SEKOL-758255 format. One record per residue: x, y, z of N, C-alpha, C in turn. Coordinates in steps of 0.001 Angstrom, whole numbers, plus 500000, padded with zeros to 6 digits. Each point is the difference from the previous one (the first is absolute). Example, Ala and Ser with C-alpha at 12.3 -4.5 7.8 and 13.67 -1.06 7.14 Angstrom:
REM residues 2
+--------+--------+--------+--------+--------+--------+--------+--------+--------+
!   n_c1 !   n_c2 !   n_c3 !  ca_c1 !  ca_c2 !  ca_c3 !   c_c1 !   c_c2 !   c_c3 !
+--------+--------+--------+--------+--------+--------+--------+--------+--------+
! 513190 ! 494310 ! 507800 ! 499110 ! 501190 ! 500000 ! 500900 ! 501200 ! 500000 !
! 499650 ! 501050 ! 499280 ! 500820 ! 501190 ! 500060 ! 499230 ! 501090 ! 500730 !
+--------+--------+--------+--------+--------+--------+--------+--------+--------+
//
This chain:
REM residues 154
+--------+--------+--------+--------+--------+--------+--------+--------+--------+
!   n_c1 !   n_c2 !   n_c3 !  ca_c1 !  ca_c2 !  ca_c3 !   c_c1 !   c_c2 !   c_c3 !
+--------+--------+--------+--------+--------+--------+--------+--------+--------+
! 433644 ! 559404 ! 051497 ! 501127 ! 499127 ! 500182 ! 500622 ! 500300 ! 501364 !
! 500331 ! 498966 ! 500717 ! 500524 ! 500214 ! 501340 ! 501472 ! 499650 ! 500132 !
! 500630 ! 499431 ! 498965 ! 501411 ! 499658 ! 500078 ! 500838 ! 501271 ! 500072 !
! 501214 ! 499847 ! 500504 ! 500935 ! 501125 ! 500003 ! 500278 ! 500410 ! 498554 !
! 500057 ! 501294 ! 499718 ! 500186 ! 500442 ! 498623 ! 501341 ! 499588 ! 499402 !
! 500972 ! 499634 ! 500838 ! 501324 ! 499636 ! 499514 ! 500151 ! 498492 ! 499824 !
! 498966 ! 499255 ! 500283 ! 500036 ! 498552 ! 499983 ! 500276 ! 499480 ! 498585 !
! 501012 ! 499143 ! 499857 ! 500385 ! 499470 ! 498697 ! 498859 ! 499216 ! 499357 !
! 499262 ! 499242 ! 500787 ! 498887 ! 499229 ! 499437 ! 498937 ! 500936 ! 499427 !
! 499759 ! 501117 ! 500675 ! 499014 ! 500967 ! 499515 ! 500464 ! 500619 ! 498682 !
! 501277 ! 500335 ! 499910 ! 500540 ! 500560 ! 498761 ! 499954 ! 498986 ! 498863 !
! 500311 ! 498723 ! 500300 ! 499904 ! 498954 ! 498965 ! 498563 ! 499841 ! 499525 !
! 499043 ! 500063 ! 500937 ! 498594 ! 499882 ! 499648 ! 499568 ! 501163 ! 499103 !
! 500404 ! 501225 ! 500345 ! 499659 ! 501165 ! 499185 ! 500616 ! 499887 ! 498612 !
! 501232 ! 499501 ! 499938 ! 500669 ! 499822 ! 498709 ! 499274 ! 498954 ! 499161 !
! 499613 ! 498885 ! 500608 ! 499283 ! 498962 ! 499255 ! 498651 ! 500510 ! 499508 !
! 499314 ! 500766 ! 500842 ! 498716 ! 500562 ! 499567 ! 500186 ! 500952 ! 498828 !
! 501095 ! 500739 ! 499996 ! 500281 ! 500895 ! 498876 ! 500310 ! 499195 ! 498745 !
! 500754 ! 498939 ! 500126 ! 500282 ! 499127 ! 498858 ! 498701 ! 499417 ! 499454 !
! 499125 ! 499547 ! 500898 ! 498701 ! 499456 ! 499566 ! 499188 ! 501046 ! 499254 !
! 500060 ! 501240 ! 500474 ! 499278 ! 501092 ! 499347 ! 500586 ! 500268 ! 498616 !
! 501321 ! 500156 ! 499925 ! 500649 ! 500362 ! 498744 ! 499919 ! 498920 ! 498935 !
! 499935 ! 498759 ! 500426 ! 499965 ! 498907 ! 499031 ! 498578 ! 499550 ! 499673 !
! 499009 ! 500589 ! 500643 ! 498612 ! 499625 ! 499733 ! 499663 ! 500335 ! 498542 !
! 499357 ! 499084 ! 499284 ! 499702 ! 500243 ! 498586 ! 499238 ! 501303 ! 499733 !
! 499081 ! 500381 ! 500872 ! 499245 ! 501246 ! 499779 ! 500893 ! 501228 ! 500152 !
! 500993 ! 499943 ! 500894 ! 500919 ! 501121 ! 500148 ! 500904 ! 500099 ! 498771 !
! 500533 ! 498884 ! 499565 ! 500864 ! 499981 ! 498816 ! 499222 ! 500485 ! 498780 !
! 498769 ! 499537 ! 499861 ! 499153 ! 500427 ! 498880 ! 499758 ! 501512 ! 500030 !
! 499763 ! 500552 ! 501188 ! 499774 ! 501443 ! 500120 ! 501248 ! 500775 ! 499591 !
! 501173 ! 499563 ! 500447 ! 501238 ! 500686 ! 499615 ! 500210 ! 499935 ! 498495 !
! 499767 ! 498842 ! 499413 ! 500192 ! 499858 ! 498553 ! 499018 ! 500875 ! 499225 !
! 498760 ! 500093 ! 500472 ! 498996 ! 500813 ! 499317 ! 500388 ! 501484 ! 500016 !
! 500529 ! 500471 ! 501121 ! 500425 ! 501399 ! 500080 ! 501189 ! 500224 ! 499066 !
! 500941 ! 499110 ! 500015 ! 501185 ! 500133 ! 499148 ! 499616 ! 500006 ! 498519 !
! 499000 ! 499214 ! 499620 ! 499588 ! 499899 ! 498593 ! 499061 ! 501121 ! 499573 !
! 499465 ! 500753 ! 500958 ! 499069 ! 501092 ! 499661 ! 500750 ! 501082 ! 499218 !
! 499278 ! 500721 ! 499128 ! 500648 ! 501121 ! 499311 ! 500547 ! 500995 ! 501031 !
! 501092 ! 500658 ! 499663 ! 500672 ! 500908 ! 500935 ! 499053 ! 501043 ! 500579 !
! 499046 ! 500459 ! 499203 ! 499096 ! 501049 ! 500484 ! 498852 ! 499453 ! 500845 !
! 500044 ! 498712 ! 500337 ! 498953 ! 499395 ! 500835 ! 500583 ! 499208 ! 501169 !
! 501302 ! 499974 ! 500147 ! 500619 ! 499138 ! 501019 ! 499679 ! 500406 ! 501429 !
! 499971 ! 501280 ! 500289 ! 499704 ! 500407 ! 501376 ! 498551 ! 499689 ! 500360 !
! 499106 ! 500195 ! 499058 ! 498597 ! 499647 ! 500234 ! 499865 ! 498493 ! 500207 !
! 500652 ! 499222 ! 499162 ! 499950 ! 498540 ! 500144 ! 500615 ! 499562 ! 501329 !
! 501096 ! 500628 ! 500394 ! 500623 ! 499662 ! 501275 ! 499067 ! 500246 ! 501169 !
! 499307 ! 501149 ! 499964 ! 499044 ! 500299 ! 501074 ! 498869 ! 498991 ! 500036 !
! 499546 ! 499585 ! 498836 ! 498889 ! 499043 ! 499939 ! 500413 ! 498606 ! 500465 !
! 501194 ! 499577 ! 499634 ! 500387 ! 498609 ! 500189 ! 500883 ! 499720 ! 501217 !
! 500795 ! 500975 ! 500428 ! 501000 ! 499733 ! 501025 ! 499675 ! 500592 ! 501363 !
! 498785 ! 500479 ! 500191 ! 499631 ! 500498 ! 501327 ! 499621 ! 498811 ! 500888 !
! 500194 ! 500116 ! 501292 ! 499753 ! 498865 ! 500898 ! 498584 ! 499427 ! 499924 !
! 498997 ! 500851 ! 499867 ! 498617 ! 499508 ! 499966 ! 499782 ! 499074 ! 498805 !
! 500418 ! 500441 ! 498825 ! 499823 ! 499182 ! 498800 ! 500822 ! 498721 ! 500082 !
! 501237 ! 500098 ! 500481 ! 500827 ! 498799 ! 500119 ! 499350 ! 498983 ! 500936 !
! 499448 ! 500462 ! 501119 ! 499309 ! 499078 ! 500918 ! 498785 ! 499370 ! 499323 !
! 499245 ! 500812 ! 499251 ! 498822 ! 499480 ! 499295 ! 500382 ! 498933 ! 498978 !
! 501196 ! 500109 ! 499441 ! 500491 ! 499028 ! 499007 ! 500630 ! 498780 ! 500664 !
! 500008 ! 499977 ! 501343 ! 500498 ! 498839 ! 500721 ! 501450 ! 500069 ! 500443 !
! 500665 ! 501126 ! 499789 ! 501389 ! 500131 ! 500434 ! 500019 ! 500061 ! 501530 !
! 500799 ! 499149 ! 500637 ! 500019 ! 499955 ! 501468 ! 500804 ! 501169 ! 500586 !
! 499322 ! 501088 ! 500304 ! 500633 ! 501173 ! 500603 ! 499675 ! 500006 ! 501483 !
! 500997 ! 499796 ! 500849 ! 499738 ! 499981 ! 501440 ! 499420 ! 501328 ! 500485 !
! 499006 ! 499925 ! 500855 ! 499354 ! 501201 ! 500521 ! 500951 ! 500895 ! 500775 !
! 500999 ! 499417 ! 500652 ! 500891 ! 500800 ! 500837 ! 501096 ! 500711 ! 499207 !
! 500118 ! 499699 ! 498700 ! 501050 ! 500611 ! 499201 ! 499504 ! 501240 ! 499277 !
! 500867 ! 500982 ! 499897 ! 499763 ! 501131 ! 499110 ! 500481 ! 499540 ! 498630 !
! 499113 ! 499972 ! 499040 ! 500334 ! 499517 ! 498669 ! 500412 ! 501177 ! 499139 !
! 501147 ! 499865 ! 499365 ! 500550 ! 501096 ! 499220 ! 500444 ! 499474 ! 498643 !
! 499105 ! 500043 ! 499016 ! 500330 ! 499593 ! 498637 ! 500497 ! 501232 ! 499262 !
! 501234 ! 499945 ! 499545 ! 500595 ! 501163 ! 499342 ! 500362 ! 499675 ! 498565 !
! 499821 ! 501001 ! 499151 ! 500285 ! 499869 ! 498577 ! 501167 ! 500908 ! 499643 !
! 500974 ! 499456 ! 499277 ! 501191 ! 500734 ! 499590 ! 500010 ! 500102 ! 498478 !
! 500347 ! 501142 ! 499507 ! 500144 ! 500162 ! 498554 ! 500896 ! 501204 ! 499734 !
! 500835 ! 499890 ! 498995 ! 500853 ! 501125 ! 499636 ! 499128 ! 501211 ! 499690 !
! 500409 ! 501139 ! 500514 ! 499250 ! 501233 ! 499772 ! 499064 ! 500369 ! 501139 !
! 499710 ! 499074 ! 500878 ! 499184 ! 500325 ! 501171 ! 500887 ! 500676 ! 501032 !
! 499462 ! 500946 ! 500773 ! 500838 ! 500690 ! 500981 ! 500466 ! 499084 ! 501126 !
! 499276 ! 498939 ! 500256 ! 500324 ! 499003 ! 501010 ! 499009 ! 498862 ! 499841 !
! 500166 ! 498897 ! 500720 ! 499026 ! 498909 ! 499885 ! 498595 ! 500481 ! 500384 !
! 499001 ! 499488 ! 499307 ! 498614 ! 500349 ! 500276 ! 499401 ! 498907 ! 500880 !
! 499453 ! 500397 ! 501134 ! 499425 ! 499068 ! 500959 ! 498506 ! 499838 ! 499749 !
! 499570 ! 498759 ! 499778 ! 498583 ! 499680 ! 499845 ! 499461 ! 499306 ! 501249 !
! 500829 ! 499872 ! 501028 ! 499620 ! 499265 ! 501196 ! 499324 ! 500873 ! 501037 !
! 500047 ! 499526 ! 501217 ! 499399 ! 500716 ! 501117 ! 500646 ! 501368 ! 500151 !
! 499199 ! 500995 ! 500368 ! 500528 ! 501329 ! 500248 ! 500847 ! 500033 ! 501252 !
! 500905 ! 500958 ! 500055 ! 500888 ! 500150 ! 501151 ! 499187 ! 500272 ! 501263 !
! 500322 ! 499336 ! 501070 ! 499357 ! 500240 ! 501283 ! 498489 ! 499802 ! 499984 !
! 499495 ! 499144 ! 499103 ! 498565 ! 499739 ! 499924 ! 499216 ! 500992 ! 499157 !
! 500696 ! 500966 ! 499417 ! 499312 ! 500986 ! 499155 ! 499622 ! 499370 ! 498669 !
! 499005 ! 500589 ! 499329 ! 499648 ! 499498 ! 498665 ! 501172 ! 500186 ! 499042 !
! 500102 ! 499141 ! 499024 ! 501037 ! 500095 ! 498978 ! 499555 ! 501036 ! 498973 !
! 500761 ! 501085 ! 499872 ! 499601 ! 501103 ! 499127 ! 499996 ! 499599 ! 498528 !
! 500948 ! 499170 ! 499584 ! 500046 ! 499560 ! 498602 ! 498740 ! 499224 ! 499660 !
! 499638 ! 499049 ! 500844 ! 498793 ! 499215 ! 499749 ! 498745 ! 500866 ! 500081 !
! 499967 ! 500918 ! 500968 ! 498843 ! 500885 ! 500136 ! 499805 ! 500877 ! 498778 !
! 501085 ! 500570 ! 499501 ! 499898 ! 500838 ! 498793 ! 499614 ! 499173 ! 498779 !
! 500560 ! 498805 ! 499886 ! 499642 ! 499150 ! 498860 ! 498542 ! 499548 ! 500058 !
! 499470 ! 499871 ! 501192 ! 498591 ! 499633 ! 500139 ! 499100 ! 501200 ! 499691 !
! 500371 ! 501174 ! 500500 ! 499180 ! 501202 ! 499816 ! 500066 ! 500535 ! 498570 !
! 501164 ! 499913 ! 499392 ! 500199 ! 500541 ! 498647 ! 500860 ! 499018 ! 499216 !
! 499402 ! 498900 ! 499523 ! 500782 ! 498971 ! 499315 ! 500870 ! 500576 ! 498873 !
! 501278 ! 499658 ! 500056 ! 500937 ! 500423 ! 498969 ! 500653 ! 501354 ! 500240 !
! 499540 ! 500747 ! 501015 ! 500549 ! 501333 ! 500253 ! 501508 ! 499953 ! 500232 !
! 500465 ! 499109 ! 500852 ! 501428 ! 499954 ! 500297 ! 500824 ! 499619 ! 498783 !
! 499498 ! 499070 ! 499197 ! 500723 ! 499634 ! 498783 ! 500088 ! 501190 ! 499050 !
! 498932 ! 500795 ! 499913 ! 500031 ! 501194 ! 499140 ! 500939 ! 501059 ! 500560 !
! 499928 ! 500244 ! 501317 ! 500870 ! 501001 ! 500617 ! 501470 ! 499604 ! 499891 !
! 500248 ! 498730 ! 500026 ! 501374 ! 499514 ! 499868 ! 500622 ! 500506 ! 498696 !
! 499182 ! 500095 ! 498959 ! 500478 ! 500466 ! 498697 ! 499902 ! 501514 ! 499841 !
! 498965 ! 500606 ! 500576 ! 499735 ! 501415 ! 499699 ! 500431 ! 500980 ! 501080 !
! 500170 ! 499541 ! 501233 ! 500354 ! 500913 ! 501084 ! 500845 ! 499256 ! 501040 !
! 501265 ! 499775 ! 499655 ! 500912 ! 499251 ! 500869 ! 500106 ! 500564 ! 501414 !
! 500109 ! 501334 ! 500182 ! 500108 ! 500517 ! 501379 ! 498765 ! 499666 ! 500855 !
! 498815 ! 500156 ! 499447 ! 498788 ! 499675 ! 500752 ! 499916 ! 498495 ! 500248 !
! 500327 ! 499214 ! 498985 ! 499997 ! 498550 ! 500152 ! 500926 ! 499589 ! 501136 !
! 501211 ! 500548 ! 499997 ! 500977 ! 499653 ! 501029 ! 499478 ! 500361 ! 501391 !
! 499384 ! 501154 ! 500117 ! 499452 ! 500432 ! 501288 ! 498878 ! 499070 ! 500462 !
! 499155 ! 499583 ! 499084 ! 498865 ! 499146 ! 500359 ! 500429 ! 498603 ! 500423 !
! 501020 ! 499451 ! 499363 ! 500397 ! 498628 ! 500327 ! 501089 ! 499935 ! 501063 !
! 500503 ! 501157 ! 500432 ! 500985 ! 500025 ! 501080 ! 499295 ! 499729 ! 501314 !
! 500733 ! 499444 ! 500918 ! 499420 ! 499784 ! 501325 ! 501023 ! 500355 ! 501049 !
! 499530 ! 500627 ! 501027 ! 500851 ! 500286 ! 501141 ! 500102 ! 498714 ! 500797 !
! 501194 ! 499529 ! 500217 ! 500161 ! 498752 ! 500733 ! 500275 ! 500287 ! 501469 !
! 498903 ! 500332 ! 500708 ! 500137 ! 500238 ! 501430 ! 499796 ! 498720 ! 500784 !
! 499929 ! 498880 ! 499281 ! 499765 ! 498733 ! 500654 ! 501138 ! 499629 ! 500949 !
! 501193 ! 500487 ! 499729 ! 501129 ! 499664 ! 500863 ! 499722 ! 500406 ! 501448 !
! 499271 ! 501089 ! 500190 ! 499669 ! 500414 ! 501357 ! 498965 ! 499085 ! 500624 !
! 499164 ! 499382 ! 499176 ! 498959 ! 499119 ! 500519 ! 500550 ! 498619 ! 500346 !
! 501036 ! 499577 ! 499299 ! 500523 ! 498654 ! 500182 ! 501323 ! 500051 ! 500750 !
! 499995 ! 499536 ! 501211 ! 501230 ! 499998 ! 500782 ! 500919 ! 498871 ! 499551 !
! 499442 ! 498877 ! 499686 ! 500732 ! 498867 ! 499464 ! 498991 ! 499137 ! 499290 !
! 500388 ! 499374 ! 498947 ! 499069 ! 499143 ! 499294 ! 500738 ! 498997 ! 499154 !
! 499217 ! 499221 ! 499310 ! 500557 ! 499036 ! 499077 ! 499364 ! 500220 ! 498649 !
! 500716 ! 499689 ! 498974 ! 499470 ! 500170 ! 498656 ! 500551 ! 498891 ! 499139 !
! 499193 ! 499483 ! 499133 ! 500445 ! 499020 ! 499026 ! 499536 ! 500497 ! 498643 !
! 500894 ! 499990 ! 499039 ! 499685 ! 500555 ! 498688 ! 500472 ! 499054 ! 498915 !
! 499429 ! 500171 ! 498853 ! 500441 ! 499236 ! 498849 ! 499445 ! 500650 ! 498757 !
! 500518 ! 499632 ! 498860 ! 499482 ! 500596 ! 498786 ! 500812 ! 499621 ! 498791 !
! 499734 ! 500735 ! 498928 ! 500663 ! 499729 ! 498736 ! 500597 ! 501268 ! 499434 !
! 500083 ! 500080 ! 498709 ! 500663 ! 501120 ! 499345 ! 499270 ! 501321 ! 500167 !
! 498674 ! 499974 ! 500028 ! 499257 ! 501256 ! 500095 ! 499044 ! 500046 ! 501181 !
! 500020 ! 498999 ! 500861 ! 499088 ! 499959 ! 501132 ! 500716 ! 499521 ! 501235 !
! 499510 ! 500446 ! 501139 ! 500375 ! 499369 ! 501253 ! 498780 ! 500073 ! 500902 !
! 499947 ! 499117 ! 500927 ! 498918 ! 500016 ! 500978 ! 500586 ! 499528 ! 501307 !
! 499441 ! 500478 ! 501058 ! 500509 ! 499593 ! 501292 ! 498941 ! 500119 ! 501059 !
! 500253 ! 499383 ! 501082 ! 499114 ! 500093 ! 501134 ! 500841 ! 500032 ! 501258 !
! 499484 ! 500571 ! 501030 ! 500776 ! 500060 ! 501218 ! 499131 ! 500280 ! 501198 !
! 500638 ! 500156 ! 501117 ! 499291 ! 500270 ! 501242 ! 500842 ! 500943 ! 500835 !
! 499373 ! 500628 ! 500938 ! 500732 ! 500888 ! 500907 ! 499783 ! 499536 ! 501429 !
! 500790 ! 500537 ! 500886 ! 499835 ! 499650 ! 501417 ! 498682 ! 500541 ! 500526 !
! 499416 ! 500979 ! 499310 ! 498706 ! 500518 ! 500430 ! 498912 ! 498956 ! 499854 !
! 500233 ! 499012 ! 499118 ! 499024 ! 498942 ! 499780 ! 500350 ! 498759 ! 500797 !
! 501180 ! 499979 ! 500595 ! 500471 ! 498797 ! 500701 ! 499277 ! 499815 ! 501310 !
+--------+--------+--------+--------+--------+--------+--------+--------+--------+
//
């Protein structure tokens, strides 16, 4: 993208693209499926359904220039769980663990809260990487998703 990062038209475009993403039937279906999953399978289902690769395969229009961050909220979790792109281009640890050991995080959530919390925590050093950016977010009672850009991509 070559527009100025502060350009109102660019921000409106990013917001509209986020609305298109959030309202896409495949995205809504994925959120509903995770919400309806048994409590001991929700994190595994979230990793399977709400990661950017799967959402793109299902036809959800995720702009290539956006960092996609699908987060799941639930009482009892130490913080929202991110199923989206990893911070600073790193792999998403929640999705990686769910792929390597399906159900491990859901089990640890019940049997070893301190380890679970450590595994799903993330250091947010992204603030140092992003000097200025835009973000558009939306969601419901237990989910939010957003996309944005930084001046590093401008």
